[in-house]
N, C-alpha and C positions, 0 to 999 in steps of 0.2 A: 439668687447666693449673696448676704450682706453682710459686714460683720463691723463693728463701733469703729476704730480707730479715734488713737490721741495723731491731732496732728497743729502744726503750727502753720502760722500765715507768711506766702513767704512776702508778704511788702509789710506785713509791721511787726511780726512773731510771736501774735498769741496765741496762742493754746485753746483747740474744741474740739469733744468728742463730733465723729462725725459718722455715720455711714454709709462704706464703701461698698462698693457690688468689688465678689472675686471672681464668681463666672455669672455665666445669661443662657438661658435655657428656652431657647426660640420658640419653643412646643411649652415648654411650664407664663414667658414670662416675656411674652411678643412685645409689650411696648418700651422696655429692658434694647429688646435692637435699635427701637425709635430712637432711643432718644442716647445709645451706639452713634448713629446715623447724624445724630443732627448735635454733636459737642458735647453734648447734656449729660452724658454717664460720670458720673462724682464727679462731677462737678461741684466743691464749694465754694459756698461765701461764705469771707472774715465777717463776725460777729461782732468786731472788735469795728473793720477800718470799711468793712461793704465789698471788701476786692474779690474779685472771682474770679476763683484761677480751677487748674484742675487737676487732679491726682491724681498720676500715672500708677500704672500699680499691676502688678500678675494677672492676668480675664481670659478665663479659658469660654472662647466663644465656641454654642453650639444647634445646629438645626435641623435633628433627628431625619426633616421628612425634607430639606437636601442635601445631607448625609457630611454635612460640616460639619468642624472639630480643630479648629484653631489659639493655637496658645499665643497672647499673646506677652515679651517679657521686654520689659521694658530698659535699655540701655543705660547703667549707669554711674557713681565715679567708683563703685564699688564692686559691681558688674560687666565686666566690657561684652563685645560683643564674640568674639573669641571663647571667654569662658562660656559665659551664655548659650552657644551651640556646643560647644562641646558638655558641660553636664547635660544639655537636652538628650544630647544621642545616646549620652550612659545610660539614664535611666526608661529611655525605650525599650535597649537596651533589659534591662534585670525586664524590663518587662516582658519581654520578646520573649526572654529564658526561662520566669516564670509559668506559662504561657503552658498549657496542654498544647499536641503536638498535630488534633486533629482543631486549635484554634485557631484564630489570625491575630495582631493584636490591633487594632484603629488605626484608621489612617488618622494622622494628627497633622498639623501643620506649624509653623512654627514660623509669627515676625514676632518681631523687632519694636513699632511704631503704628501708632493708632490709626496714620493714613492707611498704610496699608496691610492691615485690618480691617479696614472698610474695604480696600482696593476691591481684597480677594476675596469678600464675601459678594460681591457683586457681581465678580468675572469666575465664580464658580456659582452664582442662582442664574447669570444668562447660555450656563455651558461652556463658558471659552476651556478653552484646554491651557494652562498657569504655566505651563514649561516653555510652550509656546511664543507665548506670550513674553515672558522671561526671557527667551533668543531675540524675537522681536529687540527688547528694550536691549538687550545688548548690543543686536548689530546699529542699534541704533547707537549707540555711549562710541562702538569705534566708528566708526566711523563720519561722527560728525568728533571728537573727542576732547577738539579747544571752541568750541559753541556748549556743550551738554558733557563736560567735565564730571565725573563722576564722585567729586572727592567735591564740589559743589555743588552737582545737581543727583535730584533723585527722580525718578520717569515714573510717573504716574499715570496710568492705564483710567480713563473716565470714561467706564460701558454707560452711561447715560446720556454720553454729547452721540458716542460712535452710532455710527450709522451700518448700514445696508449693504454702501461702498468704503467706508476708510474705517478706523478705530483712531479715538480718539486720545493723546496719550498727552501728559500736563507736563509741566517741569516744575519742581520745586527746591525753592534753594533750603537746605540743607542748616545752613547758621540763622536765616529768619521762618526758614517755614510759610515764605512766602509761596502761593502759587506767581506764575506764570506764563510762560508762553506754550502757544499750544504747538503740537506737532503731529499730519498726523499720514499715518501707514495703510495701504491699501491693503483692503480683504479683500483683497483676490491673491494678494500674493501672502497672505496670516495664511487662507485657508489652504495653499500651496505646501508652506510648512507644516501645516496639520496630517498635507497628508504623507510624507515625507516623514514624522513622529508615529503613524499606523506603521511601517513599512521598517519601518531601523526604529522605535521607543531608546534602545540602550544605548543610540547616541547621544539620548538630548538627558535621559535621565544619569549620562558617566560627564553628564556638564551639571546638572543639577542638581546630585541625587537627593536634594531635602535631609531634615523637615524641612525644610529652612529656604526652599528656591528664590533665589536673588541676586540678577542679571549683575545689580552693583554691586554692591559683596563679593561674588565671584572676578568681577576686573577691582574693586580692590583689594583685594586677594593680589593678585597676579602682579598689583604694581608696587605690593610692600614687598614682593618676592622673586623682583628683580633686581 
């Protein structure tokens, strides 16, 4: 699904009409998934100064084959993380209230950045447990707070470079968006956590209730409440 928007170049300020996608349905348009993964989706070239830039806007990503439904809503100056999550939760409650008792609402996830969207797509396709992965991130942050400060760094799971023995996490500088040091976490320890999740999923649900499941957001909220 695409629409025409009038936008201004962030470099020279010249306006132009461009086609931007508000939704990606992998079953209907698989090429859009590849464009998203390659950072080409909603990328625009200025007609005046040739500057290439990406337009970040709300995007619904759906993949029926893998039962994936993810809504990406970027943070802006006008819309904070807290407001996005609050409004999204309220919308889900309204949808649930309108549905018949015998029909469950679709399972939908919320992310706030493009890299988190791409990470989550790879994670679900690989059959990894999202809450357990975020718990692992939480553990890495809390045990190495000086080196992996959640105020400065975002931990991203690199599914493609993970192995049968280790999960590969990459530190992303929040301000510059640059990817940096890799951190390895034993696959056996992750599998043990999955067993704990199977025995007591309520503990993980209480920690990461969703739909925005994020260890970093949880840690930042804890810091603000302290």
